[in-house]
C-alpha positions as YAML, in Angstrom:
chain: A
units: angstrom
residues:
- id: 1
  name: UNK
  ca: [39.47, -19.07, -4.56]
- id: 2
  name: UNK
  ca: [36.46, -16.79, -4.05]
- id: 3
  name: UNK
  ca: [34.50, -19.66, -2.52]
- id: 4
  name: UNK
  ca: [37.38, -20.40, -0.14]
- id: 5
  name: UNK
  ca: [37.56, -16.74, 0.92]
- id: 6
  name: UNK
  ca: [33.83, -16.66, 1.57]
- id: 7
  name: UNK
  ca: [34.03, -19.82, 3.67]
- id: 8
  name: UNK
  ca: [36.93, -18.40, 5.72]
- id: 9
  name: UNK
  ca: [35.04, -15.24, 6.69]
- id: 10
  name: UNK
  ca: [34.37, -14.75, 10.37]
- id: 11
  name: UNK
  ca: [30.74, -14.35, 11.50]
- id: 12
  name: UNK
  ca: [31.30, -10.63, 12.16]
- id: 13
  name: UNK
  ca: [32.89, -10.12, 8.76]
- id: 14
  name: UNK
  ca: [30.07, -11.96, 7.05]
- id: 15
  name: UNK
  ca: [27.47, -9.92, 8.94]
- id: 16
  name: UNK
  ca: [29.24, -6.68, 8.02]
- id: 17
  name: UNK
  ca: [29.31, -7.60, 4.32]
- id: 18
  name: UNK
  ca: [25.69, -8.71, 4.44]
- id: 19
  name: UNK
  ca: [24.58, -5.41, 5.99]
- id: 20
  name: UNK
  ca: [26.55, -3.45, 3.41]
- id: 21
  name: UNK
  ca: [24.97, -5.41, 0.58]
- id: 22
  name: UNK
  ca: [21.43, -5.30, 1.97]
- id: 23
  name: UNK
  ca: [21.22, -1.98, 3.80]
- id: 24
  name: UNK
  ca: [18.67, -0.56, 1.37]
- id: 25
  name: UNK
  ca: [16.36, -3.50, 1.87]
- id: 26
  name: UNK
  ca: [16.78, -3.33, 5.65]
- id: 27
  name: UNK
  ca: [16.05, 0.40, 5.68]
- id: 28
  name: UNK
  ca: [12.97, -0.13, 3.54]
- id: 29
  name: UNK
  ca: [11.88, -2.93, 5.86]
- id: 30
  name: UNK
  ca: [12.20, -0.62, 8.87]
- id: 31
  name: UNK
  ca: [10.58, 2.51, 7.42]
- id: 32
  name: UNK
  ca: [8.13, 0.93, 5.00]
- id: 33
  name: UNK
  ca: [6.95, -2.13, 6.92]
- id: 34
  name: UNK
  ca: [7.83, -2.08, 10.62]
- id: 35
  name: UNK
  ca: [6.93, 1.55, 11.41]
- id: 36
  name: UNK
  ca: [3.56, 1.56, 9.55]
- id: 37
  name: UNK
  ca: [2.56, -1.71, 11.20]
- id: 38
  name: UNK
  ca: [3.58, -0.35, 14.60]
- id: 39
  name: UNK
  ca: [1.32, 2.67, 14.06]
- id: 40
  name: UNK
  ca: [-1.49, 0.35, 12.96]
- id: 41
  name: UNK
  ca: [-1.01, -1.74, 16.10]
- id: 42
  name: UNK
  ca: [-1.23, 1.35, 18.32]
- id: 43
  name: UNK
  ca: [-4.42, 2.47, 16.57]
- id: 44
  name: UNK
  ca: [-5.93, -1.01, 16.80]
- id: 45
  name: UNK
  ca: [-5.22, -1.41, 20.51]
- id: 46
  name: UNK
  ca: [-6.68, 2.02, 21.28]
- id: 47
  name: UNK
  ca: [-9.87, 1.38, 19.28]
- id: 48
  name: UNK
  ca: [-10.20, -2.08, 20.81]
- id: 49
  name: UNK
  ca: [-10.10, -0.53, 24.28]
- id: 50
  name: UNK
  ca: [-12.32, 2.44, 23.43]
- id: 51
  name: UNK
  ca: [-14.56, 2.62, 20.36]
- id: 52
  name: UNK
  ca: [-14.67, 6.42, 20.70]
- id: 53
  name: UNK
  ca: [-11.07, 6.44, 19.52]
- id: 54
  name: UNK
  ca: [-8.65, 9.31, 19.94]
- id: 55
  name: UNK
  ca: [-9.25, 12.84, 21.28]
- id: 56
  name: UNK
  ca: [-8.51, 14.27, 17.82]
- id: 57
  name: UNK
  ca: [-11.00, 12.11, 15.92]
- id: 58
  name: UNK
  ca: [-14.15, 14.19, 16.51]
- id: 59
  name: UNK
  ca: [-12.56, 17.68, 16.29]
- id: 60
  name: UNK
  ca: [-11.05, 16.86, 12.88]
- id: 61
  name: UNK
  ca: [-14.37, 15.51, 11.63]
- id: 62
  name: UNK
  ca: [-16.23, 18.62, 12.81]
- id: 63
  name: UNK
  ca: [-13.62, 20.89, 11.23]
- id: 64
  name: UNK
  ca: [-14.00, 19.16, 7.87]
- id: 65
  name: UNK
  ca: [-17.79, 19.23, 8.16]
- id: 66
  name: UNK
  ca: [-17.74, 22.98, 8.82]
- id: 67
  name: UNK
  ca: [-16.68, 23.51, 5.19]
- id: 68
  name: UNK
  ca: [-19.75, 21.74, 3.78]
- id: 69
  name: UNK
  ca: [-21.55, 23.28, 0.80]
- id: 70
  name: UNK
  ca: [-23.58, 21.91, -2.16]
- id: 71
  name: UNK
  ca: [-20.61, 21.95, -4.55]
- id: 72
  name: UNK
  ca: [-18.40, 20.00, -2.17]
- id: 73
  name: UNK
  ca: [-21.28, 17.61, -1.52]
- id: 74
  name: UNK
  ca: [-21.27, 16.63, -5.19]
- id: 75
  name: UNK
  ca: [-17.48, 16.33, -5.27]
- id: 76
  name: UNK
  ca: [-17.36, 14.18, -2.13]
- id: 77
  name: UNK
  ca: [-20.04, 11.77, -3.35]
- id: 78
  name: UNK
  ca: [-18.33, 11.47, -6.74]
- id: 79
  name: UNK
  ca: [-14.96, 10.73, -5.14]
- id: 80
  name: UNK
  ca: [-16.59, 8.17, -2.86]
- id: 81
  name: UNK
  ca: [-17.95, 6.32, -5.89]
- id: 82
  name: UNK
  ca: [-14.60, 6.51, -7.70]
- id: 83
  name: UNK
  ca: [-12.81, 5.22, -4.61]
- id: 84
  name: UNK
  ca: [-15.08, 2.22, -4.06]
- id: 85
  name: UNK
  ca: [-13.21, -1.10, -3.89]
- id: 86
  name: UNK
  ca: [-15.62, -2.42, -6.52]
- id: 87
  name: UNK
  ca: [-14.64, 0.43, -8.86]
- id: 88
  name: UNK
  ca: [-11.00, -0.69, -8.72]
- id: 89
  name: UNK
  ca: [-11.83, -4.22, -9.90]
- id: 90
  name: UNK
  ca: [-12.20, -3.36, -13.64]
- id: 91
  name: UNK
  ca: [-9.01, -1.29, -13.52]
- id: 92
  name: UNK
  ca: [-7.01, -4.01, -11.81]
- id: 93
  name: UNK
  ca: [-8.58, -6.64, -14.07]
- id: 94
  name: UNK
  ca: [-7.46, -4.77, -17.19]
- id: 95
  name: UNK
  ca: [-3.93, -4.37, -15.81]
- id: 96
  name: UNK
  ca: [-3.81, -8.05, -14.86]
- id: 97
  name: UNK
  ca: [-4.88, -9.07, -18.37]
- id: 98
  name: UNK
  ca: [-2.15, -6.94, -19.95]
- id: 99
  name: UNK
  ca: [0.46, -8.41, -17.61]
- id: 100
  name: UNK
  ca: [-0.80, -11.91, -18.40]
- id: 101
  name: UNK
  ca: [-0.55, -11.34, -22.16]
- id: 102
  name: UNK
  ca: [2.94, -9.86, -21.79]
- id: 103
  name: UNK
  ca: [3.97, -12.77, -19.53]
- id: 104
  name: UNK
  ca: [5.10, -10.46, -16.75]
- id: 105
  name: UNK
  ca: [4.59, -13.04, -14.06]
- id: 106
  name: UNK
  ca: [6.38, -11.16, -11.29]
- id: 107
  name: UNK
  ca: [4.27, -8.03, -11.71]
- id: 108
  name: UNK
  ca: [1.11, -10.13, -12.04]
- id: 109
  name: UNK
  ca: [1.97, -12.03, -8.86]
- id: 110
  name: UNK
  ca: [2.44, -8.74, -7.03]
- id: 111
  name: UNK
  ca: [-0.88, -7.34, -8.29]
- id: 112
  name: UNK
  ca: [-2.85, -10.41, -7.29]
- id: 113
  name: UNK
  ca: [-1.12, -10.81, -3.93]
- id: 114
  name: UNK
  ca: [-1.50, -7.23, -2.70]
- id: 115
  name: UNK
  ca: [-5.05, -6.88, -4.06]
- id: 116
  name: UNK
  ca: [-6.43, -10.06, -2.53]
- id: 117
  name: UNK
  ca: [-4.42, -9.54, 0.62]
- id: 118
  name: UNK
  ca: [-5.79, -6.03, 1.11]
- id: 119
  name: UNK
  ca: [-9.35, -7.30, 0.79]
- id: 120
  name: UNK
  ca: [-8.75, -10.10, 3.29]
- id: 121
  name: UNK
  ca: [-7.02, -7.78, 5.77]
- id: 122
  name: UNK
  ca: [-9.79, -5.19, 5.52]
- id: 123
  name: UNK
  ca: [-12.67, -7.62, 5.92]
- id: 124
  name: UNK
  ca: [-10.97, -9.47, 8.78]
- id: 125
  name: UNK
  ca: [-10.12, -6.28, 10.68]
- id: 126
  name: UNK
  ca: [-13.63, -4.88, 10.27]
- id: 127
  name: UNK
  ca: [-15.23, -8.05, 11.59]
- id: 128
  name: UNK
  ca: [-12.83, -8.27, 14.53]
- id: 129
  name: UNK
  ca: [-13.00, -4.60, 15.54]
- id: 130
  name: UNK
  ca: [-16.74, -3.96, 14.99]
- id: 131
  name: UNK
  ca: [-16.22, -0.20, 15.09]
- id: 132
  name: UNK
  ca: [-19.41, 1.66, 14.22]
- id: 133
  name: UNK
  ca: [-19.47, 4.63, 11.86]
- id: 134
  name: UNK
  ca: [-19.46, 8.20, 13.20]
- id: 135
  name: UNK
  ca: [-22.92, 9.58, 13.90]
- id: 136
  name: UNK
  ca: [-22.17, 13.27, 14.36]
- id: 137
  name: UNK
  ca: [-24.55, 14.37, 11.58]
- id: 138
  name: UNK
  ca: [-26.79, 12.88, 8.92]
- id: 139
  name: UNK
  ca: [-24.49, 11.83, 6.08]
- id: 140
  name: UNK
  ca: [-25.58, 12.42, 2.48]
- id: 141
  name: UNK
  ca: [-23.97, 9.05, 1.61]
- id: 142
  name: UNK
  ca: [-24.46, 6.86, 4.69]
- id: 143
  name: UNK
  ca: [-22.67, 3.55, 5.20]
- id: 144
  name: UNK
  ca: [-23.88, 0.58, 7.23]
- id: 145
  name: UNK
  ca: [-20.76, -1.61, 7.43]
- id: 146
  name: UNK
  ca: [-18.10, -1.38, 10.11]
- id: 147
  name: UNK
  ca: [-15.61, 1.48, 9.94]
- id: 148
  name: UNK
  ca: [-12.16, 0.28, 11.03]
- id: 149
  name: UNK
  ca: [-10.04, 0.32, 8.94]
- id: 150
  name: UNK
  ca: [-11.24, 2.36, 5.96]
- id: 151
  name: UNK
  ca: [-11.72, 0.23, 2.84]
- id: 152
  name: UNK
  ca: [-11.53, 3.32, 0.61]
- id: 153
  name: UNK
  ca: [-8.17, 4.29, 2.16]
- id: 154
  name: UNK
  ca: [-6.80, 0.78, 1.71]
- id: 155
  name: UNK
  ca: [-8.01, 0.54, -1.89]
- id: 156
  name: UNK
  ca: [-6.42, 3.86, -2.85]
- id: 157
  name: UNK
  ca: [-3.03, 2.90, -1.41]
- id: 158
  name: UNK
  ca: [-3.18, -0.54, -3.03]
- id: 159
  name: UNK
  ca: [-4.02, 0.86, -6.47]
- id: 160
  name: UNK
  ca: [-1.26, 3.47, -6.35]
- id: 161
  name: UNK
  ca: [1.27, 0.90, -5.06]
- id: 162
  name: UNK
  ca: [0.51, -1.38, -8.01]
- id: 163
  name: UNK
  ca: [0.84, 1.46, -10.52]
- id: 164
  name: UNK
  ca: [4.11, 2.54, -8.91]
- id: 165
  name: UNK
  ca: [5.50, -0.99, -9.13]
- id: 166
  name: UNK
  ca: [4.73, -1.05, -12.86]
- id: 167
  name: UNK
  ca: [6.30, 2.35, -13.58]
- id: 168
  name: UNK
  ca: [9.17, 2.31, -11.10]
- id: 169
  name: UNK
  ca: [11.84, 1.69, -13.73]
- id: 170
  name: UNK
  ca: [10.69, 4.66, -15.85]
- id: 171
  name: UNK
  ca: [10.21, 8.41, -15.43]
- id: 172
  name: UNK
  ca: [6.46, 7.79, -15.29]
- id: 173
  name: UNK
  ca: [6.84, 6.91, -11.61]
- id: 174
  name: UNK
  ca: [7.03, 10.60, -10.69]
- id: 175
  name: UNK
  ca: [3.73, 11.28, -12.42]
- id: 176
  name: UNK
  ca: [2.13, 8.28, -10.73]
- id: 177
  name: UNK
  ca: [3.58, 9.29, -7.37]
- id: 178
  name: UNK
  ca: [2.33, 12.88, -7.67]
- id: 179
  name: UNK
  ca: [-1.20, 12.19, -8.90]
- id: 180
  name: UNK
  ca: [-1.41, 9.02, -6.83]
- id: 181
  name: UNK
  ca: [-0.69, 10.99, -3.65]
- id: 182
  name: UNK
  ca: [-3.35, 13.56, -4.57]
- id: 183
  name: UNK
  ca: [-5.80, 10.73, -5.24]
- id: 184
  name: UNK
  ca: [-5.10, 9.10, -1.87]
- id: 185
  name: UNK
  ca: [-5.59, 12.41, -0.04]
- id: 186
  name: UNK
  ca: [-8.76, 13.21, -2.00]
- id: 187
  name: UNK
  ca: [-10.31, 9.85, -1.18]
- id: 188
  name: UNK
  ca: [-9.46, 10.29, 2.51]
- id: 189
  name: UNK
  ca: [-10.96, 13.79, 2.51]
- id: 190
  name: UNK
  ca: [-14.24, 12.61, 0.98]
- id: 191
  name: UNK
  ca: [-14.66, 9.93, 3.66]
- id: 192
  name: UNK
  ca: [-14.19, 12.51, 6.40]
- id: 193
  name: UNK
  ca: [-16.38, 15.07, 4.63]
- id: 194
  name: UNK
  ca: [-19.21, 12.55, 4.31]
- id: 195
  name: UNK
  ca: [-18.86, 11.71, 7.99]
- id: 196
  name: UNK
  ca: [-18.57, 7.96, 7.42]
- id: 197
  name: UNK
  ca: [-15.09, 7.50, 8.90]
- id: 198
  name: UNK
  ca: [-13.09, 8.75, 11.83]
- id: 199
  name: UNK
  ca: [-9.60, 10.05, 10.96]
- id: 200
  name: UNK
  ca: [-8.13, 7.07, 12.83]
- id: 201
  name: UNK
  ca: [-9.99, 4.74, 10.43]
- id: 202
  name: UNK
  ca: [-8.26, 6.45, 7.51]
- id: 203
  name: UNK
  ca: [-4.84, 6.43, 9.17]
- id: 204
  name: UNK
  ca: [-5.18, 2.76, 10.07]
- id: 205
  name: UNK
  ca: [-6.11, 1.90, 6.48]
- id: 206
  name: UNK
  ca: [-3.09, 3.79, 5.18]
- id: 207
  name: UNK
  ca: [-0.64, 2.24, 7.63]
- id: 208
  name: UNK
  ca: [-1.65, -1.40, 7.30]
- id: 209
  name: UNK
  ca: [-1.73, -1.15, 3.50]
- id: 210
  name: UNK
  ca: [1.65, 0.57, 3.34]
- id: 211
  name: UNK
  ca: [3.16, -2.19, 5.44]
- id: 212
  name: UNK
  ca: [1.47, -4.87, 3.35]
- id: 213
  name: UNK
  ca: [2.26, -3.51, -0.13]
- id: 214
  name: UNK
  ca: [5.86, -2.61, 0.69]
- id: 215
  name: UNK
  ca: [6.43, -5.90, 2.50]
- id: 216
  name: UNK
  ca: [5.18, -7.89, -0.48]
- id: 217
  name: UNK
  ca: [7.31, -5.78, -2.83]
- id: 218
  name: UNK
  ca: [10.43, -6.66, -0.84]
- id: 219
  name: UNK
  ca: [9.67, -10.34, -1.34]
- id: 220
  name: UNK
  ca: [8.39, -10.37, -4.94]
- id: 221
  name: UNK
  ca: [10.35, -7.33, -6.23]
- id: 222
  name: UNK
  ca: [7.85, -6.43, -9.01]
- id: 223
  name: UNK
  ca: [9.97, -3.52, -10.23]
- id: 224
  name: UNK
  ca: [12.60, -5.86, -11.73]
- id: 225
  name: UNK
  ca: [12.27, -5.76, -15.52]
- id: 226
  name: UNK
  ca: [15.61, -7.15, -16.69]
- id: 227
  name: UNK
  ca: [18.89, -8.54, -15.44]
- id: 228
  name: UNK
  ca: [21.81, -6.11, -15.52]
- id: 229
  name: UNK
  ca: [24.95, -7.40, -17.29]
- id: 230
  name: UNK
  ca: [27.76, -8.50, -15.01]
- id: 231
  name: UNK
  ca: [30.10, -5.84, -16.45]
- id: 232
  name: UNK
  ca: [27.52, -3.04, -16.20]
- id: 233
  name: UNK
  ca: [28.64, 0.21, -14.60]
- id: 234
  name: UNK
  ca: [25.26, 0.43, -12.88]
- id: 235
  name: UNK
  ca: [24.91, -1.08, -9.41]
- id: 236
  name: UNK
  ca: [23.92, -4.73, -9.45]
- id: 237
  name: UNK
  ca: [20.44, -5.53, -8.25]
- id: 238
  name: UNK
  ca: [20.38, -6.99, -4.77]
- id: 239
  name: UNK
  ca: [18.20, -9.89, -5.85]
- id: 240
  name: UNK
  ca: [19.77, -13.14, -6.96]
- id: 241
  name: UNK
  ca: [17.49, -14.42, -9.70]
- id: 242
  name: UNK
  ca: [16.80, -18.05, -10.40]
- id: 243
  name: UNK
  ca: [17.66, -19.23, -13.94]
- id: 244
  name: UNK
  ca: [13.99, -19.55, -14.90]
- id: 245
  name: UNK
  ca: [13.35, -16.03, -13.58]
- id: 246
  name: UNK
  ca: [16.18, -14.63, -15.69]
- id: 247
  name: UNK
  ca: [14.78, -16.34, -18.78]
- id: 248
  name: UNK
  ca: [11.26, -14.98, -18.24]
- id: 249
  name: UNK
  ca: [12.43, -11.44, -17.46]
- id: 250
  name: UNK
  ca: [14.74, -11.33, -20.51]
- id: 251
  name: UNK
  ca: [11.79, -12.33, -22.69]
- id: 252
  name: UNK
  ca: [9.71, -9.33, -21.56]
...
């Protein structure tokens, strides 16, 4: 009977029901993927046309540099080392090993996909854009590679996104979200303080990585840890799991 009712639905009725069932995913797609990628596109086109970037790039850099002192020098260099993409490899490797041992294939797939994807996106964009580093003053930690987009900014977003995906079903997500946001801001500040990135480099790194990590999460859904019973009072998950997926998730 249910199958017959579904088949008799008009296109408009089906579309209405589909939008009702999937509105959260559509909203996330709009805010978390489309808008960040649109901002990234605007930044990319502007930098492609003019390497000098935006009118606010240099004033922001000079304002940050005006606060320079020996103590902040040490802090900025330390944060730059912590935020290196290479520094994240042991952390992500340890997390991947734990997920492998616990047979959490969905979370492992998300970690590997967003990590490798972020590296590929960053290297490709840098080579295509060829934006040189700022040269407003002599940096205490100079960089020789291209600037756009910021690899440090992309790495920080990627790492926090992975940790959020692993803690999303628990109260730990608020702790990760709070300290993760502070970490992302701190890494961005150190890149500006050291004079090795324009603000638009940082913003571009944030936007493209937000779009990438959220887009992949919509497809893989790494936050799923178990299947809710059919008679549960909680809302059903929007994802229809394959039988083999249900078996693996129930074993976790």
